[in-house]
C-alpha positions in Angstrom: -0.1 0.0 -0.4 1.1 3.2 -0.9 2.0 6.5 1.2 -1.3 8.2 -0.4 -3.2 5.1 0.2 -2.2 5.1 3.7 -3.2 8.6 3.9 -7.2 8.0 1.7 -7.6 5.2 4.7 -6.7 7.2 7.8 -9.0 9.8 6.3 -11.4 7.2 5.4 -11.1 5.6 9.2 -11.2 8.6 11.0 -14.3 10.3 9.3 -16.3 6.9 10.0 -15.7 7.0 13.7 -15.8 10.8 14.2 -19.8 10.2 12.4 -20.6 7.1 14.3 -21.0 5.1 10.7 -18.8 2.1 11.9 -17.9 0.0 15.3 -14.6 -0.7 15.2 -12.8 -3.9 16.4 -9.5 -2.3 17.4 -8.0 -5.5 18.7 -8.8 -7.4 15.0 -8.0 -4.5 13.5 -4.3 -4.8 15.1 -4.3 -8.5 14.6 -5.3 -7.8 10.7 -2.7 -4.7 10.2 0.4 -7.3 11.8 -0.8 -10.3 9.8 -0.6 -8.0 6.5 2.9 -6.5 7.5 3.9 -9.6 8.3 2.7 -11.2 4.9 4.5 -7.9 3.0 7.7 -8.6 5.3 8.0 -12.1 4.2 6.8 -12.4 0.6 7.6 -10.5 -2.5 3.8 -10.3 -3.0 1.0 -10.5 -0.3 -1.8 -13.2 -0.9 -5.0 -11.1 0.6 -6.2 -7.5 0.3 -7.7 -6.0 2.9 -11.3 -4.7 1.6 -11.8 -0.7 1.3 -15.4 -0.4 3.0 -15.6 -2.7 5.8 -11.6 -3.4 6.2 -11.4 -7.1 6.7 -8.5 -8.8 5.5 -9.4 -11.8 2.5 -6.7 -14.0 2.1 -5.6 -14.5 -1.6 -8.0 -12.2 -3.1 -6.8 -10.1 -5.6 -7.7 -6.3 -5.7 -10.8 -5.7 -8.1 -11.4 -1.2 -8.2 -9.8 0.6 -10.8 -7.2 1.9 -8.0 -5.8 -1.3 -7.0 -7.9 -1.5 -4.4 -10.8 -4.3 -3.2 -14.5 -3.8 -2.0 -15.3 -7.6 -0.9 -18.4 -9.6 -1.9 -20.6 -8.7 0.8 -19.1 -4.9 0.4 -20.4 -4.7 -3.0 -23.5 -6.4 -2.9 -25.0 -4.5 0.3 -27.8 -2.2 -0.5 
């Protein structure tokens, strides 16, 4: 993930929390970030990606958006 992507994620994450649009399991978030960092450190190519909307880590997923991000099936099919 680029620095620009991290900044965008931080802005979106802060907005969601501030406006009470999301409940955040900080323990699970920390575990997912740690897992992602371990994958990035240990491999040249990660074997998963985090959904841009729900912030869940999906093993073996690949980007499905033009900007290189992922929006999972659940988030794409919610009304």
